[in-house]
C-alpha positions, 0 to 999 in steps of 0.5 A: 576575730568575732569583732572583725567578722561582725564588722565585715557582716555589717559592711556586706549588709550595707553594700547589699542595701545600697545595691538594692537602692536603699540606704540607712537614714534617720536617727531611728535606723529606718531604711529609706528607698530612693527608687521613685520616678518623676511620676512620684511612683516608688517601686521598692519591691524585692528590696529585702526590707524588714521595716517599712522604708522611708520615701518622699512624702510627696509619693503617690504610689508605694510598692513594697511587695515581696519584702520581709516586712513583719510589722507595720507600726503607728509611725511607719506611714506618717506624713504620706497624706498624698499616697493613693496606692499602697502595695504590701503584697507578699510580705510576712506581716503579722501585726498592724497597729490600729492607727497605722493607716490613719494618716493615709487620707487619700488612699484609694487602693490597699493590697495586704494579700499573701501575708500572715495576718491572723486577725483583721481589724476594722479600725485599720480602715476607719480613716480611709474615707476614699478607699475603693479597692482592698485586697486581703487574699491569702491571709490566715484570718477571719474576715471582718469588715465595718465601715467600708461604705465607699469600697468598690473592689474587695478581694478576700479569702484563701486556704484558711477561709472555712466559714462565712457568717452573717454579719462578716461583710457588715458595712459592705453594701455595694460593690463593682467587683467581689473576689472570694477564694473559698475552696475550703469553705465548710460553713455558709450562712444563707444571705451573707453575700446576698446583702451586697447589692448591687454587685457588678462582678463576682469571682468565686473559688468553690472547688471544695463545696462543688465536690463535697457539699453541693448544698453549700455551693448552691446556697452561695450561688443563690445569694449572688445570682442577680440578672445584672451580676456577672458570675465567674467560677474558678477551680471548678470540677464538673464531672457527673450529673450531680456536679451541676445541681448547685445551678438549679437555685441560681437558674430560678433567679434567671442568671444571665452571665456566667463564666468559668475559669480553670474548669474541668468538665465532661460532655455529660456535665455540659449536657446536664448544665444545658438541661438545668438552665433550660429556659434561663435567659443566659446571654453569656457563657464564657470558658477559660483554661478548660479541659473537656473529657468524654466522647461528644454525646450531646443527644439529651441537650437537643430538647433544651431552649437557649434562644437567649444566648448572645455570646459564646467565649472559649479560650485555652480549651483542650479536648482530652482524647479528642479522637474519641469525640464524634462531633459538635454538630449535635449542638448545632441548635445553639449556633442559630442564636449567638451574635458573638463567638470566640474560640481562641487558642483551642487548637481548631484547625477547621470550622466546617462550612456546615457549621458556618451556615448555622451561624445565621445571626453571627456578627462577631467571629474570633478564631485567633491563635488556632491552627487554620490554614489557607485550605481550612479557612476556605472551608470555614468560609464555604469557599467564597460562597455566600454565608455568614451574611450578618458577620461584621467582625472577623479575627483569624489572627495568629493562624499559619495563613500564607496566601493573601489572595486566598483570604481576600477572595474568601471574605469578598462575599461577606456583605456586611464585613467591616473589621478584618484582623489577619495579623500574626500570620505568614503573609509575605507577598501582596498581589497587585489586585484583590477583591474585598467587600465594599463595606470593609473599613478596618484591616489589621495586617500587623506582625506579618512578613510583608515587604511591599504594599500594592494597590491590593488594599481596598480604597474603603479603609478607614483604619489600617494596621501594618505594624511590625512588618518589613516595609520601607515605604508605602505609595498607596493612596487611601482617601478615606483612611483616618488611622494608620499604624506603621510602627516596627517597620523600616521607614526612614521618612514619614509617608507622604501625607498627600496620599492620606488626605483624611488621616487623623492618627499616625503611629511610626514608632520603632522605625529607622526615622532620622528626622522629620520636620514641619514640611513633612507634617504640613503635608497631612491636612487633618493629622491630629495625633502622631507617635514617632518615638523610639527611632534613630534620630539624628539630632540636627539643630533644625530637628531639635528646635522643631521637636522641642517646640512640638513637644512643648507647645503642641504645634502643628500636630500633637505628639501623643507618646512620651517625651522620653521616647524621642532620643538622639541616636547621633551625633555620638556625644548626644546618643541616648539623650532625650531630644527635649533635654538637648541644648545645642550651641549657637556655633553648631546651630547657626554657623552662617550667622555665627561666622557673619557676626564674627566677621562683622565684629572682626571688621568693626574692631579692624576698622576701629583698630585702623582708625586708632592706628591712623590717629597714632600715625602707625601707617606712616611709621610702617611706610617710612620704616619700609622705605627706610629699610629699602634705602638702607639696603640700597645704601649698603650695596653702594658702600660694600666696597668702602670700609670707611663710612666717612668717605661717603659723606659728600656734603656738609649739609643737606638743605631742606626747604620749600620752593617758595623759600628758594630765594632766601636759600639761593640769595643768603644761605648758599653764598654765605656758606659756600663762598669763601669770606673773611671774618668781618668781626675779627681783625685776624687774618683767618677766613672761614672755609667754604662748606658744601651744601646739597640742594635738590635743584642742583645736586639730585641725580637725574633719572633717580626716584625723588625718594631715593635722591632724598634718602641719598642726600640725607645719608651723604650729608653730615647735617640736615638744615631744615629751613622752617616756615609756613611754606615748609609745613605746607610743602609735600616734598618737605614733608618727605624730607622730614619723614626720612630725616626723622628715621635718620635721626633715630638711626644716627643718634640724634644731632644731625639736624639744624633748624632755621626758623625764617619766621616765627613758628611753634612746635605745634605747627610741626606734624605730631607724628614727627615726635623726634623733631618736635622734641628737638624743637622743645629741647634743642636751641634753633636759629631764628633768621633775624630781620635786622641786618646788624644781628645777621653776622651773629646768626651766620657765626652760630650756623657755621659753628653748628656746621663745623667739621671735626677736622677744622 
């Protein structure tokens, strides 16, 4: 029973491994992962692996995240010299052999985050000469880095990071990005992070130090506060005037860019921060995912100097107890200087006109994903009065706006506006005419509900995004347009290119396009890039041939989306298949040519067959067979009242001869056979009985067809005498008589023909199609007319003997 259970468990495990895309392979029992794509990227995450699986040795990217790997041995990664990215995030790795990564000469990115590494060995990285990114976050280990001189992005730290000592980052001298999670940091040696220079961007999580050890937080900030370095602080709580004290030392170093993420801050702390940074040339203040508390008391900040501020960025910021806040107008002195202001997804329903008038230098305004309506946007833009005179970019996407004419009127007085984003709104109707600033070049109305496009759009546009609306066509002419985005609509054909003479980029993905061709693209005079994948293509021969050429050769226009995005929707047998892989037969694609070739081949073989049949006299056989059948049917009607067929035999012989030999027949044959004569040779008293001969001159019935007379004469004669000579062979009527006699010979069984040669004649002089007669001449004795008179009596006796009746 136990053995059965063990076998069942083994089968279940094997089945599970197959479902997860792996199978056991190799003598050592190591699993293998077969989930690699054409780009040599192997996604083996969430596979349940307990060991590093085997993949193709050509792999460039290997994702082993979220498995149950606990150990990386010396041989696990042997042979993967081309690997550039290795992701081991989210496993349970506790031990890595010191030579485990030695074979990965081309590795550029290594992720060992969220594992159980208690020690970090610099020997792991000694052969990774081109390593640029290393992620060691959330490992219960002490940091130790040596020899990573090419490293550009480093991430380390986590709950276990309690101290940072001088020398921990020895060898790391220059970084573009540094991320340190040190929320539980209790000890920091001054200068530990200061040795890294230049440093482009540093992200610090210092929740604990800011709450309990202000001096330690100040030391950390002082080491990384360079004018060129962007500082991002995460998980910070700035509550009370003491919480901002760590910024005093960094302010002395004239920090210029600071960003907060996951921030809890009070109005009091904001004022204290502005006081601490008074006179500091801050150019960027960014706040993401923040909670603001207090009542909006900003009086102390009025005396500070922040003329250097160029950009404010606020995203996902909420005000707790917003009804207690008086206003932000007391911070208006800050609004006179920035050129960029972003307030994204902060629940803003109005920006008062008074505030807008303070933004005298503003060039970029982003109020996307808020609660602005047609009424409040009109207030924010001062109801179309001249304001925001320097504004060039306005983004109010993701707001519940509905009136298209309202927004066009409001922005008409923005004299320098070039970019307008009103996407993700509720616009469903476009008026016939609108007012726009003459400087407007970029307009985004994507993801609205528009069904038609009118002449409302400005002629000055160079970039227009109408993606994901309900449009079926666009008839507007925009002579300056360079880029047009129409994905996610209901277009069945490409727009007419003559409407956009300067268009260079066209995007038409996720529409209902069936086909497009060379003629459609040639209407665009300057089109360079087209994306038309993910449509319902009908894979006709012309379309498949055209698209395969465009994808392979890059013909008239470059198709910049992937080949796989062009798939057949019909016919049914090709549905879902990539157009680039479709192979259509010549029968389907060239029906006219195929039919023409088939007809030509059939005609050729037909002619060849006809020539062959003609050479084999098949037509003659067919013609004679038909004539003979007709004659037999006619003869059958004549005999229907007669039971004895012998009663129809009216003649002893039918004589077939040439008209030129008529004198011989009339002067010799007829007198000899039809007139009674005594036997000249014997002295007996018996005499020969006269015979009845059928001659065409004498016995053919007038008014009947000659062919019928010939057939009738042959049928009503016991024998047929052929008087053969050169004249006979050349006679057409003699040939007819030979033809029908040929059939009679087959029908009668064969001894009815008597051949008389008036002159020497070989069988080769008889046409080859008369095979029976030629055979008779070869196998049957024929009579030759003797030129000597003394031999003629013997000739006549032989002839009479051949014509002798059965009753004689």
